[in-house]
C-alpha positions in Angstrom: -3.2 -24.6 -5.7 -1.4 -25.2 -2.4 -2.1 -23.2 0.7 1.3 -21.6 0.5 0.4 -20.1 -2.8 -1.4 -17.2 -1.2 0.4 -15.3 1.6 -1.9 -12.8 3.2 -0.6 -9.5 4.6 -2.0 -10.3 8.1 -0.7 -8.5 11.2 0.6 -10.9 13.8 -1.6 -9.7 16.5 -4.8 -10.7 14.6 -5.8 -14.3 15.1 -6.0 -16.3 11.9 -8.6 -18.5 13.5 -10.8 -15.5 14.2 -10.4 -14.2 10.7 -11.2 -17.7 9.3 -14.4 -17.8 11.4 -15.4 -14.4 10.0 -15.0 -15.8 6.5 -17.6 -18.6 7.1 -21.3 -18.2 6.1 -23.3 -17.6 2.9 -22.2 -15.1 0.3 -24.8 -12.5 1.2 -23.7 -12.6 4.9 -20.1 -12.1 3.8 -21.0 -9.1 1.7 -22.9 -7.7 4.7 -19.8 -8.2 6.8 -17.6 -6.4 4.2 -20.0 -3.5 4.2 -19.7 -3.2 7.9 -15.9 -3.5 7.7 -15.8 -0.7 5.1 -17.8 1.5 7.5 -15.2 0.7 10.2 -12.4 1.6 7.8 -14.0 5.0 7.3 -14.5 5.5 11.0 -10.9 4.5 11.8 -9.5 7.0 9.2 -11.7 9.7 10.7 -10.4 8.7 14.2 -6.8 9.1 13.0 -7.5 12.5 11.5 -9.4 13.8 14.5 -6.9 12.4 16.9 -4.0 13.9 15.1 -5.7 17.3 15.1 -6.2 17.1 18.9 -2.7 15.8 19.6 -0.8 18.1 17.3 -2.9 21.2 17.6 -1.1 23.9 15.7 2.2 22.0 15.7 1.5 19.3 13.2 4.5 20.2 11.0 6.8 20.2 14.1 5.7 16.7 15.0 6.7 15.4 11.6 10.0 17.3 11.4 11.8 14.0 11.5 10.3 13.2 8.1 10.8 16.6 6.5 13.7 15.1 4.7 12.2 13.2 1.6 14.7 10.3 2.1 13.5 10.0 5.7 9.9 10.0 4.5 10.7 7.3 2.0 12.3 5.1 4.7 9.4 5.5 7.0 7.0 4.3 4.3 9.3 1.4 3.3 10.1 0.1 6.7 6.5 0.5 8.1 5.0 -1.4 5.1 7.7 -4.1 5.3 6.9 -4.7 9.0 3.1 -4.5 8.6 3.2 -6.3 5.2 0.3 -4.2 3.9 0.6 -1.1 1.8 -3.2 -0.7 2.0 -2.9 -0.3 5.8 0.0 2.2 5.6 -1.5 4.3 2.9 -4.9 4.5 4.7 -3.0 5.6 7.8 -1.1 8.3 5.8 -4.5 9.5 4.4 -5.7 9.9 8.0 -2.5 11.7 9.0 -2.8 14.1 6.1 -6.4 14.8 7.1 -5.0 15.7 10.5 -2.4 18.1 9.3 0.6 16.1 8.0 1.8 18.1 5.0 1.2 16.4 1.6 4.8 17.1 0.6 6.0 15.0 3.5 3.4 12.2 2.8 4.4 11.7 -0.8 7.8 10.1 -0.2 6.0 7.9 2.4 3.6 6.7 -0.3 6.5 5.9 -2.6 8.2 4.0 0.2 5.0 2.0 0.9 5.2 0.7 -2.7 8.7 -0.7 -2.1 7.9 -2.1 1.3 4.9 -4.1 0.1 7.0 -6.3 -2.2 8.6 -8.1 0.8 5.7 -10.5 1.0 6.1 -12.1 -2.5 9.8 -12.2 -2.0 9.3 -14.2 1.2 6.8 -16.5 -0.7 9.5 -17.2 -3.3 11.7 -18.7 -0.5 9.3 -21.6 -0.5 11.0 -22.8 -3.7 14.5 -22.5 -2.3 15.4 -26.2 -2.4 14.7 -26.5 -6.1 17.3 -24.7 -8.2 15.6 -23.7 -11.5 12.2 -23.4 -9.8 13.7 -21.1 -7.2 15.4 -19.0 -9.9 12.1 -18.4 -11.7 10.2 -17.7 -8.5 12.8 -15.4 -7.0 13.1 -13.4 -10.2 9.3 -13.2 -10.5 9.2 -11.8 -6.9 12.1 -9.3 -7.2 11.0 -7.8 -10.5 8.4 -5.9 -8.5 11.2 -4.6 -6.2 13.3 -3.4 -9.1 10.4 -1.7 -10.8 9.3 0.2 -7.7 12.9 1.2 -6.9 13.2 2.6 -10.5 10.0 4.6 -9.9 11.5 6.2 -6.8 14.8 6.9 -8.6 12.9 8.6 -11.5 10.0 10.4 -9.7 11.3 11.3 -6.2 14.1 13.7 -7.6 11.5 15.2 -10.0 9.0 15.7 -7.1 11.7 17.3 -5.0 12.7 19.7 -7.8 9.2 20.5 -9.3 6.5 19.1 -6.9 4.6 17.9 -10.0 2.8 15.1 -8.2 1.7 17.4 -5.4 0.5 20.0 -7.9 -1.3 17.5 -10.1 -3.0 15.8 -7.1 -4.0 19.2 -5.7 -5.5 20.3 -9.0 -7.5 17.1 -9.4 -8.7 17.1 -5.8 -9.9 20.7 -5.9 -11.8 20.0 -9.1 -13.3 16.8 -7.7 -14.3 18.4 -4.4 -14.7 22.1 -5.1 -11.9 24.6 -4.5 -14.1 27.2 -2.8 -15.9 25.2 -0.1 -13.3 22.4 0.1 -16.2 20.1 1.1 -17.1 16.7 -0.3 -20.0 18.0 -2.3 -21.0 14.6 -3.7 -20.2 12.6 -0.6 -21.5 14.7 2.3 -23.6 11.7 3.4 -20.4 10.2 4.8 -20.1 12.9 7.5 -23.3 12.2 9.4 -22.6 8.4 9.2 -19.0 8.5 10.4 -19.2 11.4 12.9 -21.3 9.9 15.7 -18.9 7.0 16.6 -15.9 9.4 16.4 -17.6 11.9 18.7 -18.7 9.1 21.1 -15.2 7.8 21.5 -13.9 11.4 22.0 -16.6 12.1 24.6 -15.7 9.1 26.6 -12.3 10.7 27.3 -13.7 14.1 28.4 -11.4 15.7 31.0 -8.2 14.1 29.7 -5.6 16.4 28.0 -6.1 16.9 24.3 -2.8 15.3 23.5 -3.6 12.1 25.4 -7.1 12.0 23.9 -5.7 12.5 20.4 -3.0 9.9 20.9 -5.6 7.3 22.1 -7.8 8.1 19.0 -4.8 7.7 16.7 -3.8 4.4 18.3 -7.4 3.1 18.1 -7.7 4.2 14.5 -4.5 2.5 13.5 -5.4 -0.8 15.3 -8.8 -0.8 13.7 -7.4 -0.3 10.2 -5.1 -3.3 10.9 -8.0 -5.5 11.9 -10.4 -4.2 9.2 -8.1 -4.8 6.3 -7.1 -8.2 7.6 -10.7 -9.3 7.8 -11.7 -7.7 4.5 -8.8 -9.6 2.9 -10.0 -12.9 4.4 -13.6 -12.3 3.3 -12.8 -11.1 -0.2 -10.4 -14.0 -0.8 -13.1 -16.5 0.2 -15.5 -14.8 -2.2 -13.2 -13.8 -5.0 -10.0 -15.8 -5.1 -11.6 -18.4 -7.3 -12.6 -15.7 -9.7 -9.2 -14.1 -9.3 -7.4 -17.3 -10.3 -9.7 -17.6 -13.4 -8.7 -14.0 -14.4 -5.1 -14.8 -13.7 -5.0 -17.9 -15.9 -7.0 -16.4 -18.7 -5.4 -12.9 -18.9 -1.8 -13.0 -17.8 -0.4 -14.6 -20.9 -2.3 -12.5 -23.4 0.0 -9.5 -23.6 1.0 -6.6 -21.4 -2.3 -4.6 -21.6 -4.2 -7.7 -20.5 -1.7 -8.4 -17.8 -1.8 -4.9 -16.3 -5.6 -4.9 -16.5 -5.9 -8.3 -14.8 -3.4 -7.4 -12.1 -5.4 -4.2 -11.4 -8.7 -6.1 -11.3 -7.5 -8.9 -9.1 -5.9 -6.5 -6.6 -9.2 -4.5 -6.4 -11.0 -7.8 -5.8 -8.7 -9.1 -3.0 -7.7 -5.6 -1.6 -4.1 -6.6 -1.4 -1.2 -6.1 -3.8 0.8 -8.5 -1.7 -1.7 -11.3 -2.2 -2.0 -10.5 -6.0 1.8 -10.7 -6.6 2.1 -13.7 -4.3 -0.4 -15.5 -6.5 1.9 -15.5 -9.5 5.2 -16.3 -7.8 4.5 -20.1 -7.4 3.0 -20.2 -10.9 6.2 -18.5 -12.3 8.3 -20.9 -10.2 6.5 -24.0 -11.7 6.9 -22.6 -15.2 3.3 -21.8 -15.9 4.1 -18.1 -16.6 7.4 -16.6 -17.8 9.0 -13.6 -16.1 7.9 -11.3 -19.0 4.3 -12.5 -18.6 4.4 -11.9 -14.8 5.9 -8.5 -15.1 2.9 -6.5 -16.4 0.6 -8.3 -14.0 2.6 -7.0 -11.0 2.4 -3.5 -12.4 -1.4 -3.8 -12.4 -1.2 -4.7 -8.7 0.5 -1.3 -8.0 -2.5 0.5 -9.6 -5.2 -1.7 -8.0 -3.9 -1.2 -4.5 -4.7 2.5 -4.7 -8.4 1.8 -4.2 -8.0 1.5 -0.5 -6.5 5.0 0.0 -9.2 6.5 -2.3 -11.8 4.8 -0.3 -10.2 6.0 3.0 -10.2 9.6 1.6 -14.0 9.6 1.3 -14.2 9.5 5.1 -12.7 13.0 5.3 -15.0 16.0 5.2 -14.5 19.7 5.8 -11.3 21.8 5.1 -9.0 18.8 5.3 -11.0 16.8 2.7 -9.1 18.2 -0.2 -5.7 17.2 1.2 -6.8 13.7 2.1 -8.1 13.2 -1.5 -5.0 14.9 -2.8 -2.6 12.3 -1.3 -4.9 9.4 -2.4 -4.8 10.8 -6.0 -1.1 11.3 -5.8 -0.8 7.6 -5.0 -2.8 6.7 -8.0 -1.0 9.2 -10.3 2.4 8.0 -9.2 1.6 4.3 -9.9 -0.1 5.0 -13.2 2.8 7.3 -14.4 5.3 4.7 -13.3 3.7 2.1 -15.5 3.4 4.5 -18.4 6.9 5.9 -18.3 8.9 2.8 -17.4 7.0 0.1 -19.3 6.5 2.2 -22.5 10.3 2.9 -22.9 12.0 -0.3 -24.1 15.3 0.5 -22.4 13.7 1.3 -19.0 11.3 -1.7 -19.3 14.2 -4.1 -19.6 16.1 -2.9 -16.5 13.8 -4.6 -13.9 13.9 -7.8 -15.9 17.7 -7.8 -16.0 18.0 -6.9 -12.4 15.6 -9.6 -11.3 17.3 -12.3 -13.4 20.8 -11.3 -12.1 19.9 -11.4 -8.4 18.0 -14.7 -8.9 21.1 -16.3 -10.5 23.2 -15.2 -7.6 20.6 -16.4 -5.1 20.5 -19.8 -6.6 24.3 -20.2 -6.2 24.2 -19.0 -2.6 20.9 -19.3 -0.8 22.1 -16.9 2.0 22.0 -14.1 -0.7 18.2 -14.3 -0.8 18.0 -13.7 3.0 20.6 -11.0 2.8 18.7 -9.4 0.0 15.5 -9.2 2.0 17.3 -7.9 5.1 19.3 -5.4 3.1 16.6 -4.1 0.7 13.9 -3.6 3.3 15.8 -2.8 6.5 19.6 -2.2 6.4 19.8 0.0 3.3 16.8 2.2 4.3 18.4 2.9 7.7 21.8 3.6 6.1 20.1 6.0 3.7 18.4 7.9 6.6 21.7 8.1 8.5 23.5 9.5 5.4 20.7 12.0 4.7 20.8 13.3 8.3 24.5 13.8 8.1 24.2 15.7 4.9 21.4 17.8 6.3 23.5 18.5 9.4 
């Protein structure tokens, strides 16, 4: 497979050459590096949570008043993920913010938006086929089917969440049972606290004498930057260890039916820690005719489920009173993606809508290549900002 087959969700400020250097060495050394990076991920999430508490104090809700509108929260999640090109990074940051006091009800639309924003990567990958008509049609439809599915999920579940709060309630019920409603402490994972706390306290102590807001802001910034770097390097290492296996799973499972496709999409995403990478793997294969759109469809749905592992992992870094809320938003992410697959894919009428939408936009894009660029700009940037403008006008 050509190098362009896999497009990694790499922040521009991280050097590809440095990431490549990190990926060299024997397998045991790579796994050791991954273990160290996972530790850094846990530390960085704790930094965000601790920094947010310091910076916001008792005014966390006021700081996020701009996102109190669910549409605004959705746009924040969509645009942030489209720019960063990693839903894993964005959801890990959201977990840290929830641990620091961001209300779960505000974070849920952000999580939904992250699902939409992450699909920009495979859509960009499909542009590599733009000069070959039929091939581009197949590749572009294989990429955009993920967009249409995620948009349908938002259209179905966001209004229900606004009216009934069912995801927040279900996530809260599960998190309190997993953690323990009385103590709200990570009973089974208290070993995380003594491991993660020292570096966080060390960083905080180096800024003694500075205002709490400034100290908190520096901790948040450091945590966010660390997450960027960690997820980039973990992706590089896991791909060097697992992409061969991932391709084997891909070829053997995608064409064997929807259950197998969803399962393989989940497994591959867990292995490479990037839904963007997973879905980008199948776009060139769909373009070349190896897989049909209907075969690719369930595989991309599995990628939605598999990407939840990062937020769940990040939630284990949180201990104390806020632990239940961090785990709650991570579980909401999982519930949302699982329910989306169950509801939309199990109902024939709903299942067909993303297929029809993807085929239609692909036909138009083949006739006018500028439509493809306009689609990317409109879907991930223009429409979200128009939506937030309209919602603010209505709120006013």
